[in-house]
N, CA and C of each residue as an Amber inpcrd file, in Angstrom:
protein
   528
 129.9310000  81.6450000  99.4380000 128.4380000  81.6860000  99.7450000
 128.1040000  81.8590000  97.9540000 128.6490000  82.7350000  97.1930000
 128.0440000  82.6230000  95.8220000 128.4000000  81.2630000  94.9360000
 128.8900000  80.4610000  95.4920000 129.3020000  79.3410000  95.2490000
 128.1650000  78.6610000  95.1980000 127.5240000  78.4260000  96.2470000
 126.1330000  77.5020000  96.9980000 125.0500000  77.9640000  96.4190000
 124.8830000  79.4820000  96.2310000 123.7560000  79.9560000  95.1870000
 124.0010000  79.5370000  93.9140000 125.0120000  79.6740000  93.3040000
 125.1260000  79.3090000  91.7920000 124.7520000  77.5720000  91.5630000
 125.4970000  76.7260000  92.6950000 125.3120000  75.1450000  92.5900000
 123.5440000  75.0640000  92.9780000 122.9870000  75.6500000  93.9570000
 121.6300000  75.3490000  93.8700000 120.6710000  75.6970000  93.0200000
 120.9770000  77.3690000  92.3770000 120.4170000  77.2960000  91.1310000
 120.4410000  76.3510000  90.1190000 121.6450000  75.9970000  89.7460000
 122.1850000  75.0160000  88.5910000 121.2160000  73.5430000  88.6710000
 121.2700000  73.3470000  89.9820000 120.3510000  71.9620000  90.2590000
 119.0460000  72.4250000  90.0870000 118.4570000  73.1690000  90.3790000
 117.0580000  73.5650000  90.1280000 116.6700000  73.3810000  88.7270000
 117.5510000  74.0920000  88.1990000 117.1620000  74.1990000  86.7750000
 117.7300000  72.8730000  85.6620000 118.6210000  72.1630000  86.0560000
 118.8430000  70.9030000  85.4230000 117.5960000  69.9540000  85.6910000
 116.8720000  70.2850000  87.1250000 115.7740000  69.4000000  87.5450000
 114.6440000  69.8680000  86.5660000 114.5810000  71.1370000  86.3110000
 112.9880000  71.5230000  85.4630000 113.3710000  71.2880000  84.1720000
 114.6170000  71.5070000  83.3370000 114.9040000  70.9760000  82.1210000
 114.7120000  69.5410000  82.1250000 115.2240000  68.3070000  83.1570000
 114.9570000  66.9560000  82.7920000 113.3020000  66.6150000  82.9180000
 112.7430000  67.1270000  83.6590000 111.3950000  67.5250000  83.9140000
 110.5940000  67.3080000  82.4400000 111.1240000  68.8820000  81.9240000
 110.5040000  69.1810000  81.0150000 111.0540000  68.0630000  79.5060000
 111.9720000  67.6390000  79.5300000 112.4520000  66.7340000  78.4710000
 111.5630000  65.3180000  78.7340000 111.3910000  64.8470000  79.9320000
 110.8320000  63.9660000  80.2670000 109.6010000  63.8190000  79.7950000
 108.8400000  64.8540000  79.9290000 107.4160000  65.0890000  79.6070000
 107.1370000  65.1140000  78.6340000 107.7970000  65.9330000  77.6910000
 108.0560000  66.4120000  76.4510000 107.8030000  64.9500000  75.4060000
 108.9100000  64.1980000  75.7670000 108.4500000  62.6660000  75.2420000
 107.2940000  61.7510000  75.2080000 106.8870000  61.8550000  76.8080000
 105.2620000  61.4390000  76.6600000 104.3720000  62.2270000  75.9190000
 104.5390000  63.5760000  76.1010000 103.5110000  64.1970000  74.8290000
 103.7490000  63.8300000  73.3350000 104.9210000  63.4530000  73.3560000
 105.1640000  63.1470000  71.8460000 104.2990000  61.2330000  71.6540000
 104.7540000  60.7830000  72.4260000 103.8360000  59.2770000  72.5640000
 102.7300000  59.4660000  72.3730000 101.8260000  60.2190000  73.2360000
 100.4430000  60.6680000  73.2560000 100.0100000  61.3070000  71.8800000
 100.8600000  62.2380000  71.1700000 100.2950000  62.9180000  69.9990000
 100.3960000  61.6710000  68.9530000 101.5990000  60.5980000  69.3240000
 101.7910000  59.8360000  68.3860000 100.3410000  58.6940000  67.9910000
 100.2330000  58.2270000  69.4290000  99.0700000  57.3360000  69.8350000
  97.6000000  57.7890000  69.3000000  97.3010000  59.5240000  69.0610000
  96.1490000  60.0790000  68.8430000  96.2320000  59.8850000  67.4390000
  97.1620000  59.8090000  66.6780000  96.9730000  59.4750000  65.2070000
  96.2220000  58.1030000  65.1070000  95.6640000  57.3480000  65.5580000
  95.1910000  55.7620000  65.3940000  93.7630000  56.1410000  65.6360000
  92.9540000  57.4150000  66.4770000  91.9900000  57.5960000  66.8340000
  91.1820000  58.0350000  65.6340000  89.7080000  57.6890000  65.8290000
  88.8390000  58.3190000  64.6840000  88.4370000  59.7410000  64.7710000
  88.2240000  60.4710000  63.8140000  88.1470000  61.8260000  63.9660000
  86.4180000  62.0910000  64.7120000  86.4950000  63.2510000  65.3260000
  86.7250000  64.1790000  65.4000000  88.1140000  63.9230000  66.8060000
  88.0030000  62.5490000  67.0990000  88.6980000  62.5360000  68.6170000
  90.1870000  62.8820000  68.3620000  90.6750000  62.3150000  67.0120000
  92.2560000  62.4720000  66.5350000  92.4080000  63.9030000  66.5660000
  91.6760000  64.6540000  65.8810000  91.9570000  66.2580000  65.6910000
  91.9550000  67.1400000  66.9300000  90.9500000  66.3610000  67.9910000
  91.0560000  67.1840000  69.1750000  92.0210000  66.9160000  70.0880000
  92.1920000  65.6050000  70.1030000  93.5530000  65.0490000  71.0120000
  94.6440000  65.8730000  70.4370000  95.0960000  65.6680000  68.8680000
  96.4130000  66.2180000  68.1460000  96.6410000  67.7640000  68.9610000
  95.4860000  68.2680000  68.1710000  95.7530000  69.9390000  68.9230000
  96.0190000  70.0920000  70.3090000  95.0300000  69.5250000  71.3910000
  95.5330000  69.7050000  72.7140000  96.9210000  69.2190000  73.0190000
  97.4780000  68.2670000  72.3590000  99.0850000  67.4180000  72.8330000
  99.7150000  68.6200000  72.1680000  99.7350000  69.0670000  70.8350000
 100.5850000  69.9130000  70.1990000 100.5990000  71.0280000  70.9470000
  99.6130000  71.9250000  71.4590000  99.4800000  73.0190000  72.3530000
 100.4620000  72.6650000  73.4230000 100.1500000  71.5900000  74.2740000
 100.8420000  71.2420000  75.6440000 102.2960000  71.1130000  75.0790000
 102.7950000  70.4940000  73.9290000 104.0630000  70.5110000  73.6460000
 104.8730000  72.0350000  73.5970000 104.2540000  72.7810000  72.7150000
 104.6220000  73.9950000  72.5150000 104.8100000  74.6770000  74.0080000
 103.6990000  74.8420000  74.4990000 103.7690000  75.4330000  75.9150000
 104.8470000  75.1990000  77.0890000 104.9110000  73.5210000  77.2450000
 105.9750000  73.0600000  77.8870000 107.5610000  73.5760000  77.1750000
 107.5180000  73.5840000  76.0820000 108.7670000  73.8830000  75.1880000
 109.2220000  75.1830000  75.5740000 108.3050000  76.0480000  75.3560000
 108.9700000  77.3280000  75.4190000 108.8150000  77.8800000  76.7600000
 107.7260000  77.4040000  77.8760000 107.9060000  78.1630000  78.9310000
 108.8870000  77.5460000  80.0610000 109.0360000  76.0090000  79.8290000
 109.7260000  75.5870000  80.9760000 111.0870000  74.6830000  80.6690000
 110.6930000  73.8560000  79.2990000 112.2840000  73.1270000  78.7630000
 113.5680000  73.9780000  78.3800000 112.8830000  74.5850000  77.3630000
 114.0990000  75.3820000  76.7430000 114.5230000  76.6300000  77.4660000
 114.0000000  77.3050000  78.1990000 114.4220000  78.4430000  79.0390000
 115.2320000  77.6270000  80.1360000 114.9340000  76.7730000  80.8440000
 115.7940000  75.7140000  81.6320000 117.1500000  75.2040000  81.0770000
 116.9310000  75.0690000  80.0230000 118.3160000  74.3740000  78.9510000
 119.1060000  75.5940000  79.3150000 118.5300000  76.9060000  78.7410000
 119.4200000  78.0350000  78.5630000 120.0690000  78.3120000  79.8410000
 119.1910000  78.4660000  81.0900000 119.6250000  79.0120000  82.2530000
 120.6000000  77.8710000  82.9330000 120.3150000  76.4910000  82.4620000
 121.3590000  75.8650000  83.0090000 122.8440000  75.7130000  82.5140000
 122.7590000  76.1250000  80.9510000 124.1330000  76.3520000  80.5510000
 124.7270000  77.5770000  81.0520000 123.8790000  78.7350000  81.0600000
 124.4510000  79.7620000  81.6910000 124.8630000  79.7180000  83.2050000
 124.1790000  79.1390000  84.2190000 124.8940000  78.6610000  85.3530000
 126.1620000  77.8690000  85.3690000 125.6120000  76.9460000  84.5770000
 127.0140000  76.0320000  84.5320000 128.2810000  76.4600000  83.8390000
 128.3020000  77.2790000  82.9460000 129.6250000  78.0750000  82.6230000
 130.0050000  78.8990000  84.0370000 129.0310000  79.5410000  84.5070000
 129.4310000  80.5000000  85.6100000 130.1160000  79.3070000  86.5910000
 129.3990000  78.2000000  87.2370000 129.9910000  77.5090000  87.9190000
 131.5120000  77.1070000  87.7070000 131.7320000  76.8890000  86.4240000
 132.8420000  75.8580000  86.1100000 133.9540000  77.4220000  86.0340000
 133.5630000  78.6860000  85.9890000 134.5860000  79.6090000  86.1750000
 135.0210000  79.9930000  87.7420000 133.8010000  79.9160000  88.4450000
 133.9750000  80.1250000  89.9020000 134.6810000  78.8650000  90.4110000
 134.6890000  77.8930000  89.9710000 135.3790000  76.5510000  90.8580000
 136.6930000  75.8120000  90.3810000 136.8570000  76.2320000  88.9010000
 137.7700000  75.9910000  88.1150000 137.7000000  74.3500000  87.8660000
 136.8290000  73.8820000  87.7630000 136.5540000  72.6070000  87.8120000
 137.4480000  72.2610000  86.3700000 137.4460000  73.3740000  84.9860000
 137.9740000  72.8540000  84.4310000 139.5730000  72.4840000  84.1580000
 139.9170000  72.4440000  85.4560000 141.4020000  71.9390000  85.3810000
 141.6140000  70.2610000  85.8610000 140.1400000  69.8110000  86.1140000
 140.4280000  68.2310000  86.3210000 139.7310000  67.7500000  85.4210000
 140.1880000  66.3120000  84.9150000 140.1910000  65.4450000  83.9300000
 138.4800000  64.8560000  83.8330000 137.9210000  64.7250000  84.9670000
 136.7780000  64.2740000  85.0760000 135.6360000  65.1470000  84.2980000
 135.8580000  66.4790000  84.2490000 135.1970000  67.6380000  84.0420000
 134.8680000  67.3650000  82.2380000 136.0360000  67.1420000  81.5790000
 135.9500000  67.1850000  80.0970000 135.2600000  66.0650000  79.8960000
 135.1240000  64.9290000  80.6170000 134.1270000  63.7040000  80.3630000
 132.6310000  64.4920000  80.3770000 132.2750000  65.1780000  81.6430000
 131.2750000  65.5850000  81.9170000 130.8400000  66.5730000  80.5810000
 131.5810000  67.5900000  80.2410000 131.2960000  68.0550000  79.2730000
 130.7290000  67.4020000  77.9560000 131.5370000  66.2510000  77.5130000
 130.9960000  65.5170000  76.5050000 129.4480000  65.2570000  76.7010000
 129.2680000  64.7100000  77.6150000 127.8970000  64.3430000  78.0320000
 126.9750000  65.2450000  77.8950000 127.2010000  66.2720000  78.6220000
 126.3470000  67.6180000  78.2450000 126.0680000  68.2490000  77.1470000
 127.0860000  67.7580000  76.0620000 127.2080000  68.2710000  74.6340000
 126.0960000  67.5150000  73.9690000 126.3220000  66.2780000  74.2900000
 125.3430000  64.9110000  74.0820000 123.8560000  65.4610000  74.4020000
 123.5130000  65.8760000  75.6280000 122.4750000  66.0730000  76.0540000
 122.0030000  67.4160000  75.2550000 122.6710000  68.0920000  74.8000000
 122.1480000  69.6960000  74.3430000 121.9560000  69.0570000  72.9290000
 122.4260000  68.2630000  72.2810000 122.3900000  67.4920000  71.0320000
 120.9430000  66.8000000  71.1820000 120.6600000  65.9860000  72.3850000
 119.3290000  65.3560000  72.4490000 118.2450000  66.2230000  72.4850000
 118.6170000  67.3870000  73.3120000 117.4540000  68.4890000  73.4210000
 117.0980000  69.1540000  71.9150000 117.9190000  69.4370000  71.2520000
 117.6140000  70.3000000  69.7360000 117.1090000  68.9990000  69.0590000
 117.2840000  67.5860000  69.1590000 116.4790000  66.9760000  68.5010000
 114.9800000  66.8000000  68.7170000 115.0030000  66.8540000  70.0310000
 113.6240000  66.8590000  70.7280000 112.7810000  68.0430000  70.0290000
 113.4100000  69.0840000  69.9650000 112.8290000  70.3820000  69.2870000
 112.4720000  70.0510000  67.8840000 113.4450000  69.0280000  66.9260000
 112.9310000  68.8610000  65.4980000 111.6680000  68.1370000  65.7540000
 111.7140000  66.9270000  66.5300000 110.5170000  66.1380000  66.5820000
 109.3810000  66.8830000  67.1090000 109.3240000  67.9870000  67.7610000
 108.0400000  68.7730000  68.2080000 107.7990000  69.5740000  66.8440000
 108.7320000  70.0680000  66.2910000 108.6550000  70.9340000  64.9410000
 107.8100000  70.4020000  63.6190000 108.5090000  68.7240000  63.7420000
 107.8700000  68.0300000  62.8860000 106.3510000  67.5090000  63.2190000
 106.2180000  67.2690000  64.4180000 104.9400000  66.9710000  64.9950000
 103.8210000  68.0320000  64.5690000 104.2000000  69.5580000  64.7540000
 103.5760000  70.8670000  64.6040000 103.2070000  70.7200000  63.2710000
 104.0680000  69.7920000  62.3870000 103.7400000  70.1980000  60.9420000
 103.1380000  69.1370000  60.5270000 102.6320000  68.0180000  61.1810000
 101.6580000  66.9950000  61.0210000 102.6990000  65.7270000  60.4840000
 104.2010000  65.7670000  61.0560000 104.9360000  64.6700000  60.5460000
 105.1420000  63.7820000  61.8050000 104.6480000  62.9090000  61.4640000
 104.8220000  61.8930000  62.9760000 105.7240000  60.6270000  61.8940000
 107.0080000  60.8520000  62.6460000 108.2190000  59.9750000  61.9140000
 108.3850000  58.7790000  62.8090000 108.2170000  58.8880000  63.9590000
 108.3640000  57.9950000  65.0000000 107.1720000  56.8360000  65.6030000
 107.8830000  55.6500000  65.8830000 106.5510000  54.9920000  66.5490000
 106.5740000  55.1450000  67.7880000 105.5190000  54.7890000  68.5040000
 105.3590000  55.1320000  70.2260000 106.5630000  54.2340000  70.7150000
 107.0810000  53.0040000  70.3160000 108.2440000  52.1230000  70.8620000
 109.3570000  53.3570000  70.7100000 109.6690000  53.3900000  69.4760000
 111.0450000  54.4530000  69.2640000 111.0070000  55.6280000  70.0720000
 109.6720000  55.9930000  70.4260000 109.8410000  57.3340000  71.0470000
 110.0650000  56.8290000  72.6480000 109.5120000  55.7150000  72.9820000
 109.9400000  55.3260000  74.4410000 111.5480000  54.8410000  74.3370000
 111.9850000  54.1290000  73.6360000 113.4410000  53.9960000  73.6750000
 114.1580000  55.7190000  73.5090000 113.9440000  56.3700000  72.8460000
 114.1100000  57.7300000  72.8840000 114.1270000  58.3930000  74.1570000
 112.9700000  58.0430000  74.7160000 112.9770000  58.5260000  76.1700000
 113.7830000  58.1620000  77.3170000 114.4910000  57.2150000  76.9170000
 115.6030000  56.4580000  77.9330000 117.0440000  57.2620000  77.7280000
 116.9430000  57.8070000  76.3930000 118.4380000  58.2530000  76.2330000
 118.6520000  59.5800000  77.1010000 117.5610000  60.2590000  77.6610000
 117.8140000  61.1870000  78.3550000 118.2370000  60.7910000  80.1110000
 117.5530000  59.2840000  80.0340000 118.0660000  58.8860000  81.4980000
 119.3550000  58.7830000  81.4280000 119.6760000  58.1510000  80.3880000
 121.4660000  57.7580000  80.1920000 122.1650000  59.1890000  80.5740000
 121.8920000  60.0220000  79.9510000 122.6930000  60.8420000  80.1870000
 122.6060000  61.7300000  81.4680000 121.2660000  61.7910000  82.1320000
 121.0830000  62.1130000  83.5870000 121.9730000  61.6730000  84.4220000
 121.8570000  60.0950000  84.0420000 122.8990000  59.0580000  85.0010000
 124.3950000  59.4190000  85.0600000 124.8610000  59.4650000  83.7920000
 126.2750000  59.6310000  83.5320000 126.6250000  60.9500000  83.6090000
 126.0530000  62.0490000  83.7690000 126.3170000  63.2780000  84.1560000
 126.5080000  63.5710000  85.5170000 125.2780000  62.6910000  86.5170000
 125.4090000  63.0430000  87.7090000 126.5170000  62.2110000  88.5520000
 126.5270000  61.1860000  88.1950000 127.7020000  60.1610000  88.6850000
 129.1360000  60.7880000  88.2280000 129.3330000  61.3700000  87.1300000
 130.3590000  62.2430000  86.8800000 130.7740000  63.1800000  87.9230000
 129.6090000  63.9730000  88.0640000 130.0050000  65.0400000  89.3110000
 129.8850000  64.7820000  90.6520000 129.3860000  63.6970000  91.0340000
 129.1700000  63.3860000  92.1370000 130.7680000  62.6460000  92.7160000
 131.0350000  61.7660000  91.7140000 131.8950000  60.6030000  91.8230000
 133.2370000  61.3590000  91.5210000 133.4630000  62.1000000  90.5380000
 134.6340000  63.1990000  89.8470000 135.4550000  61.8400000  89.3980000
 136.9940000  62.2810000  90.2630000 138.1140000  61.3910000  89.8520000
 138.1140000  59.9710000  90.3670000 136.8230000  59.9440000  91.4630000
 137.4070000  58.7690000  91.6850000 136.3590000  57.7550000  90.9560000
 135.7080000  58.0340000  90.2670000 134.6820000  56.9700000  89.1980000
 136.0160000  56.3060000  88.2210000 136.0840000  54.8510000  88.2580000
 136.7940000  54.4510000  87.3240000 135.7860000  54.2000000  86.1340000
 136.7610000  54.6110000  85.0160000 135.7870000  54.6900000  83.7270000
 135.3330000  53.3420000  83.3620000 135.9470000  52.0670000  83.6540000
 135.5810000  51.0000000  83.2260000 134.1150000  50.4670000  84.1400000
 134.0810000  50.8870000  85.0830000 133.2710000  50.5360000  85.9350000
 131.6210000  51.5020000  85.4890000 132.1930000  52.4850000  85.1900000
 131.0570000  53.7340000  84.6240000 130.4250000  53.2040000  83.0600000
 131.4350000  52.8080000  82.3810000 130.9510000  52.2100000  80.9500000
 129.7960000  51.0740000  81.3650000 130.7540000  50.1560000  82.1420000
 129.7380000  48.9580000  82.5890000 128.5390000  49.2400000  83.1110000
 128.3860000  49.8450000  84.1860000 127.1320000  50.3830000  84.5240000
 126.2670000  51.2630000  83.5160000 126.5460000  52.1950000  82.9300000
 125.5290000  52.5980000  81.6260000 125.2860000  51.4400000  80.9010000
 126.1420000  50.6850000  80.4110000 125.8370000  49.5860000  79.5860000
 124.5260000  48.6240000  80.2230000 124.7430000  48.3680000  81.5400000
 123.8460000  47.4810000  82.3710000 122.4990000  48.7570000  82.3500000
 122.8840000  49.8760000  83.0050000 121.5420000  50.7220000  82.7260000
 120.5140000  50.5730000  81.5900000 121.3430000  50.3940000  80.3440000
 120.8200000  50.8200000  78.9770000 120.2520000  49.4740000  78.7670000
 120.5850000  48.2880000  79.1630000 120.1740000  46.9310000  78.9810000
 118.8200000  46.7400000  79.7030000 118.9400000  47.2380000  80.8870000
 117.8900000  47.0310000  82.1080000 116.3870000  48.1470000  81.3650000
 116.7980000  49.3240000  80.8510000 115.6640000  50.3570000  80.3800000
 115.0470000  49.4800000  79.1980000 116.0140000  48.7400000  78.3760000
 115.6560000  48.1950000  77.0490000 114.6730000  47.0020000  77.6660000
 115.0000000  46.4150000  78.4040000 114.2750000  45.0630000  78.8050000
 112.7370000  45.6720000  79.2790000 113.1020000  46.8460000  79.9740000
 111.7090000  47.4050000  80.7560000 110.9660000  47.8120000  79.6350000
 111.3270000  48.3350000  78.5970000 110.7070000  48.8150000  76.9250000
 109.7200000  47.4620000  76.7640000 110.9940000  46.6360000  76.3570000
 110.0180000  45.4280000  76.1010000 108.9010000  44.7730000  76.8350000
 109.0820000  44.3670000  78.3270000 108.0480000  43.9090000  79.1640000
 107.0590000  45.0110000  79.0910000 107.0500000  46.5740000  79.3810000
 106.1600000  47.2610000  78.7760000 104.9360000  47.0830000  77.4820000
 105.8140000  47.0710000  76.8040000 105.4210000  46.8040000  75.5500000
 104.4440000  45.5740000  75.3410000 104.7930000  44.4100000  75.8950000
 104.4390000  43.2050000  76.2710000 103.0580000  43.2340000  76.8340000
 103.1680000  44.0270000  78.1200000 102.1780000  44.1470000  79.0360000
 101.1520000  45.0220000  78.1090000 101.2540000  45.9540000  77.5680000
 100.4710000  46.8410000  77.2390000  99.5040000  46.6030000  76.2390000
 100.5730000  45.4280000  75.3230000  99.8230000  44.9010000  74.2940000
  99.0300000  43.5240000  74.3020000  99.0500000  43.1280000  75.7950000
  97.9650000  41.9160000  76.2670000  96.5260000  42.5060000  76.9510000
């Protein structure tokens, strides 16, 4: 019974973490776009978006990442998944996701210091990196050892290409 509670809570906090990451990048894009506005609109929008970023990060995104990690470790101990090969591939993706998480925090801090280092297109592409992590981790957990790595790599490559084409189409649509 403990396993089911842990699993449920882990899934809930993964969902809130990803919701925070997805929305955080949208806020980065809006904050970057605000830099092209005339004053006082630029300052008003920038201040509001930075406030939203900081609240989202400190109230939802980062706490959810910490709780997800804690629950994930607990689940690993309870289930002994660490005895299975798929688990180590999942861990590699999870480590990548936490690196992504901390890089998002760096972007947030840079923006708080009025450093806007990325274009909106770069940020849109950056947003899709978390999507690739999400797909990779979920498929590994659900499919476990039955997921052939060749199909997995092919699927992720295809998904990446589809996301890139989507970004290009959106950029063209937005510029027209």
